[in-house]
C-alpha positions, 0 to 999 in steps of 0.5 A: 601364248598369252595374247592368244589365250587371252583372246580365246578367253575374252575375244574383243571384250578386253583389248590385248597386245603382246609385246616384249623387250625384243621382237623375234621374227617368228613364233616358236613352233613349240608354242604354236603346237601346244596352243593349237592343242587348245584351238588357239591359232598362233601361226600367223601371229608376229611378235612385237617389241614395246618400241615397235608398238610405239612405231606402229602408233599404239599409244602405250599410255592408253593401256591400263595394265602391262603384264610382264612374264619375264624379268627383262620385260618387267624392267622395261614395263616398269620404266614405261609404267612410271612415265605413263602411269600404267599398272604393271604386274609381274607373273613369274612364268617358266620360260620353256625355251631350251628345256628338254632334250627331245621333242616330247620333253620340249612339248611338255615344258611348253604345255606347262608354261601354257597352262601356267599362263592360262591359270594366271589369266583365269585368276586375274581376268575371270 
């Protein structure tokens, strides 16, 4: 969600890649749905891990900033940042997976997370 929202807001003026500790093969359908409500297309997006980014040739030392959205990604980012001198910011964003018993409750949780990310992006990057 963060990469899609950032690209919608800033286009190509800021280079952004999302990565995590693990790569899930598919983007969560609820994330696709709530981002689609704002015109952000995620259905063709594929998640990547930090390790996979390196394998694909992304030089992590070329990044100025890593924004971690979970404690696990913060730990990995801090390790990468220490060696590559990359600034790391941790944004404690709610993880909506597993929240809500019914579809509408799940969508509400994902909307809340989407909106938290959007607010942080706006505050940090304008």
